[in-house]
C-alpha positions, 0 to 999 in steps of 0.5 A: 479374556473375561469369564464370558470367553475362553481362548483355545487352539482349534483345528479348522477345516475349510475347503479340504485344507486343515489349519491350526489356529487360536479361536475364541469360545463362549464361556459356559457355567451354571448359575444358581438363582436363589430367592430370599436365600432359598435355592430356586433353580439352576440354569447354564449361561455365559457369565455376565449380566447375571443380575439381569438374567436372574430378574428376567428369569423370575419374571418370565417364569411367573415367580415375580410380576416385575422389576418392582418386586425386587429390592436387590440382587447380590452374589453369594460369597464363599463358594470355594474351599478357600472362601473365594467367590465363583460368581455362580450363585445369586440371591434375589432380595424381594421388595417389602410386601412381596411374598416369597415364592411358594415352595412348589415353584422349586424345580418346577420352573421351565428350564431343561437340558440334556446334561441334567443340570438346568432345572435343578433347585441348587448346585448342591442338588447336582452333587447328590447321588443318583437313585441308581448306580452308574456302574451298574447301568447296562448302557455303555458308550465310549465315543471317540468323536463328538459332534456339535451342531454349532460352536461348542462352548468352553465347557464342552471343549474342557470336557472333551480334552479331559475325556480324550474325545475329539470334538467337532464344532459346526457340524451342521455346516459340514452336514450341509456341505456333505448333503450334496455328496453320496459318501457322507461317512467318508467325509465325516471320517476325514473330518475326524482325522488329525492333519497330515494323516 
């Protein structure tokens, strides 16, 4: 398997019958896009075709006019403590005569996400402290079960495993099936139970 996919063991429920089997999940990792060595944006992606993604992103966001504005794109090395490359940071080298994007473009490009990672200027910005203390936040949640509308990514599965949370994928399909029933809560409860219980 490449970085674009990951194999995980899943519990599949089909027509009320539970079975465990391996499945292939889409990989998900952040990609920091730099222009001329300066961080511009971070987006989430399935690894692969990162140069095409960076070029397309810059053109679609109006940062560059087209492919002729780009002299080259390279991965930035030294992203881990041992100097290895995570291949999660690319730097776009501009063609001669192409002006670097205005500093106001940083973080103003249209990338958003509920996790708060997309739209950041750099991966380092994600690591900085928040303006408030999470420990002091009065809102608390302790989910035992999280449901994904479609297929969860490998990042979501890793998080669920590390957090001890049950993750249900393809919930939209389950909700469509339960929409015809009167006791949706009972069906969802059954979906969350381990096999044999």
